[in-house]
N, C-alpha and C positions, 0 to 999 in steps of 0.2 A: 504494500500500500504506500503510495507516494505521499500525498498530502491528505492524511486521514482526517474526520469530523472534529470540531471543537465544540464540546457541549457545555454551554453556559448554564449556570444554576437558575434557570427560569423556565416557566411553563412552556414558553414558545421562544425559539431563537430570535435574537434581536433583528429588527429590520435593517437592511443595509444602509450605509450613509446616504443621505439625500432622499430616502424614501419618505412618503407622506405618513404622518402619525395615524394610528388607527382611529377610526371614527367611534365616538362614544354613543351608546344608545341613549335616547332621551325622548322627550315629548316630540311627536311629529316624525320621529325616525322610523324607518321600516324595520320590522322584526327580522331576525336572521332567517335566511332561506336554507332549510335543511338540505334540500337537493343540491344547492350550490356548495354548501359546506361538504357534502359527501363527495362531490366531484373534485373539490380542492384536495380533500384527503386522499382520494384515489390517485390523483395526479402526483401528490407528494410522495406517496408510497412507491409509485412507479419510478419516479426520479431517484429517490434515495436507494431503493433496492437495486436499481441498475448500477448506481455508483459503487455500492458495497459489493455486489456480485462481481463487478469489473475488477475491483481491488482483490477480491478473493481468488480470482482466476489469474491474477497478474503473474504468479510464478511461471505459468506456461510461457508467457512472453519472454521473461527474463532468462529462462532456461534456453529459449531459442536463440538468444543473442549472447549466450554464455561464453562464446569464444572471444568476445570483445572484452578487454580488460575493464574492470569497473570504472577506473578513472577516465578512460576514453569514453565509456558509455555515458557517464554523467555529463561530460563536455558536450557530446552530441545531443543529449537530452535537453540540456539548457538551451542550446541554440535552436533546436527544432521546436521546443515548447514556446520560445519567444516568437518564432514565426507563426505558430498556430494562434497565439494570443493576438498577434497583429491582425491576422485575418478575422478573429472574433471581434476585435474592436471595430474593424471596418464594417462589420455587419450590424453593429448596434446602432440605436438611434443617435444621430449626430456624427456617426462615422469616426474616422481617424482624428478629426479635429477635436471632438469631444473627448476621445481617449487621451490625446496629448494634453488637454486641459486637466484631466484627472491625474495623469502621471505628473504633470508639472506641479499640481497642488501637493501631491504626496512627496515629491522630491524637495519642494520648497519649504516644507515643514520640518525643521531640524529633528524634532522628537520622532516624527514618523519615519524619517530617513534613517535615523540611528537604529530604531527598533526593527525596521525591515532589513537593515544590514545584518543585524544579529540573527534575525529569523532566517535569513538567507544562508548564513553559515551553518545553522542547525539543520536546515533543509539539506544542505550538501552532505553533512555527516550522516544524516538519516538515509539519504539515497545511497551513499557509498556502502554503508553497512548492510542495507537491504540487498543491494545488487550483489555484493560479495557473498552474502549468506546464500543466495540462490545458487551460485556457482560452487559453493563449498558444501552442498548437501545439508544445509541448515534451515530448510524451509519450516520444519517443525518448530525450531527455536524462534524463528521469526514470527510464526503464528502466536506463540506464547507471549511475545512482546506486545502484540496488539490486543490479546486478551487482557493483559495486565494494565494496559494503558488507561482505561477508565478509572482504575483505582489510583494510579499515579496522578491523574488529574485531581482526585479528591485531596491527596496529600499536598499538591501544589496550591490548591485553593486555600488550604488551611495555613500554609506557610506564607504565601504571598498576598492572598486576598482577605485574610482574617476570617475565613469561614470556620464555623464550628463543626467539629466531628461528632456526628450523631452515632448512637450505639450501633445501628445496623451497618453504617459505613465502617466503623471500627472493626466489627466482626469480619466484614468483607476484606478489609486490608490485612488483618491477621491471617485469615485463611489463605489469601494469595501469597503472603510472605512465607507461610508454612509450605505451600506448594513449591516455591522457589528453593527453599531450604532442603526439601526432600530431593529435588532434582540435583541440587549442588552436591549433596552427600552421596548420591548414587553415581553420578557421572565423575565426580572428583574435581570439578571445576565450576566456577560461577557461570551461569548462562548469560555471558556478557552480551551476546547478540540481542537477546530479548530485552535486557536491561537498557542497552544503548538505544534500541529502537523505541522502547516505551518512554525513556527519559527525554530523548531529543524531541520526539513527537509531542510529549506532554508540555515541555517548555515552549516549543514552537507554538502550540495552541494557546498557551498562556500569553505569549507575546502578541499573537494575532488578535486576541480578545481585547487587548488594550490599545490597539492602533486604529486610527480612523481611516481604514481603507477596505474596500469590498474585496471579495475573493479574487476576481480577475485582476483588479488593479494591484492588489498586494502581491499576487504571484508575478505579475508583469514587472513590478519594481524589483522583486527578488531575482528574477531571471536576468533583468538588465544589469543588476549589480554583479551577478555571477558570470555574465557573458564575456567580459574582457579576459577573465581567468580561463574560461573554457576555450576561447579563441586562441589565447596564447599557448595553452597546452597542445591544442591540435596543430598550431603553427609549428611548434618545436618538433612534434612528431613528423609533420610533413617535411621539414628541413632535413630530417634524418631518413626520410623515405619509409617511415613506419606508420603512416596515417591511413593507408589504403590497403589494397590487396584483397579486399573482401569480395566474394561472389555477388552477383546482382541481387539475388534474393535476400541476402544478409543486409545489403545496403538499404533495401526497401524496408526491412524490419527495423533497422537503425533509424531511418527517417520517420517511422511510425511512432517513435518514442515521444514526439511532441504531442500527438493525439492521445497516446496512452496516458500522458500526464495530465493534459488539460480537460479532456472530455469528462472523466468522473468527477472532477472538481466542480465543473459547471452543473452537472446533474445534481451533485450533493447540495450546491447552493440553492437550486430550485426546490429540492425536496425539503431542506431545512426551513425555508420560508413558509411552507404549507403544513408542516407537521408539528405536533407537540413534542416536547423534549422526551417524554416517555416512549413514544413511538419511535422516534429517531434513535433513542438509546437501545431499543430492542433490535432494530434493523442493523445497527453497526456491527453486531456479532456475526453477520453474514460473511464479512471479510476474513477475519481470522479463522472462522469455521471452514471456509472454502480452502484456505491455505493449509489448514490442519488435515483435511480430507485428501488433498493432493499429496501432501508429504507422506501420509501413511498408506494410502491406497494406490497411488500412481507411482510415486518415486520410491516407495518401499524403504523409507528411512526407519532406523531402529525405533521401536515403540515398546519399551519394556514395562514390567509391572511398576517400576518406579516412575516412569513417565505417566502411566495411568493414574497412580496415586497423586502425583503432582498436579496433573490437569484436573483431576476430580476435585481437589481442594480449591483450585482457582475457579473452576466452573461453579462450585458451591458458593464461593464468595461473590461471584458475579450474579448468581441467582438472588442472593440476599440484597446486593446492591440494586439490582433492577426492581425487585419487589418494593424496596424502600422508595425508589424513584417514582414508580407508578403510584404508590400510595400517597406520596406527597403531592404529585400533580393532580391526582383525582380529588384530593381533599381541598384544593384551592378553589375559591370562588371563580366563576367564569369572568373572563376579561370584560370590562365595561365596553 
């Protein structure tokens, strides 16, 4: 998963910058249309499920380009993602001119620029670790990282946002920590791939929650900041005669990295605007579950009794976490 969901502690994800505030019900206002609400929810589920399923099947793609070194693949990914984002901005209302204004506003705000520079660095580390894990037969450990991620978000919220740890959340975190401890004791090493993926993705989400930039604009700024390094890396390889030599089909797959990166992010953004946090929280487990099934059933990675015990503890913690999330959202009054 490239740029997985950032779940804010609210019943519904916040509207993107510039969006009109929700209308309040009052005298003379029309009552909510249940049919329209149902259509919105169905569309949101379709968008979010498509994004998470795409991320869940992503190992198939990264295995297909596994002959390309991870650092080279990240460089191509940045440049092709930037090209896809340029096309996306051209198709939006206002075209490239509006996109340039949005990017100019983001670069012109020092705090936004600094935050997105840091998030871009975290994104690069996350991408490199994930792509390396695909080639190193560590798909199962990567899935573990994204199972643990929601609980890492809880800890980050406590440390950096001053959120209080509720008892169900504490139980979920302890169960997940126990699962990681069981796996560490059995394998004889800390599952660092899982922890790096969960940690970088969690901090990345925390930073993106605090910056005034929508999904496409934020990703565009991040890729623009990474693009010079990517171009420099590929330029050095080209000067050494080591940048090409791939068969045409592999070049086509490398070029697809831009679409592989941007498409699920756009789908997720559309889904997040239409769904409650509880529904989005349930759907997000499609991604690590897809990776888990691919690792065990298709790639035949080792899955021992210790793996089963570790994952069972983490799954139980996630069940407690999700139950608490749904209970809290269901218990809140409807938005005015």
